C-alpha positions as MATLAB code, in Angstrom:
seq = 'MTTQNPIEVARETLKQLSLRKLLPTPENFERVYHELAQIPIERDSKLAVQLLRALETLLKLPALPHARH';
ca = [
      17.257   -6.259   12.205;
      18.710   -5.334   15.570;
      18.105   -1.581   15.482;
      14.734    0.140   15.360;
      16.203    3.492   14.295;
      13.884    4.529   11.417;
      16.761    6.011    9.399;
      18.785    2.801    9.622;
      15.738    0.721    8.731;
      15.106    2.973    5.702;
      18.722    2.595    4.551;
      18.570   -1.170    4.919;
      15.241   -1.182    3.097;
      16.817    0.536    0.082;
      19.690   -1.960    0.144;
      17.253   -4.875    0.289;
      15.188   -3.505   -2.577;
      18.337   -3.387   -4.674;
      19.518   -6.857   -3.618;
      16.083   -8.333   -4.329;
      15.957   -6.490   -7.659;
      12.658   -4.851   -6.729;
      11.601   -1.474   -8.035;
      11.622    1.192   -5.310;
       7.860    1.712   -5.458;
       6.015    2.948   -2.366;
       4.370   -0.480   -2.030;
       7.675   -2.391   -2.197;
       9.362    0.051    0.170;
       6.526   -0.239    2.671;
       6.495   -4.041    2.523;
      10.266   -4.446    2.990;
      10.464   -1.670    5.616;
       7.783   -3.343    7.707;
       9.446   -6.716    7.255;
      12.805   -5.390    8.498;
      11.315   -3.372   11.343;
       9.111   -6.340   12.263;
       6.032   -4.136   12.186;
       2.832   -5.752   10.952;
       1.486   -4.259    7.756;
      -2.130   -3.183    7.701;
      -4.127   -5.634    5.643;
      -6.186   -2.954    3.902;
      -4.164   -1.045    1.379;
      -4.970    2.619    0.902;
      -6.072    1.987   -2.667;
      -8.422   -0.810   -1.609;
      -9.992    1.417    1.040;
     -10.491    4.221   -1.490;
     -12.044    1.835   -4.015;
     -14.443    0.436   -1.421;
     -15.512    3.941   -0.392;
     -16.087    4.885   -4.032;
     -18.162    1.747   -4.585;
     -20.233    2.419   -1.466;
     -20.864    5.972   -2.683;
     -21.911    4.751   -6.139;
     -24.314    2.226   -4.633;
     -26.040    5.023   -2.701;
     -26.669    7.109   -5.844;
     -30.059    6.891   -7.527;
     -30.144    4.713  -10.628;
     -29.778    6.524  -13.943;
     -32.606    6.100  -16.459;
     -31.688    3.774  -19.323;
     -30.715    5.596  -22.493;
     -32.997    4.830  -25.423;
     -31.561    4.741  -28.907;
];
């Protein structure tokens, strides 16, 4: 894309989503927007970062005693 105007890139992104028959999800929009603007996408998705933080927090918690039936 020749222009780096964010509004034009966003418009073209919506057109591309439609042409590619992709749902306009935040993930698809982000991927196509970055592709058109030639901006590298961060490798770590927000969800992955949140899941890793949650796992790290869980690993720091003391173990629960086993329930006896």
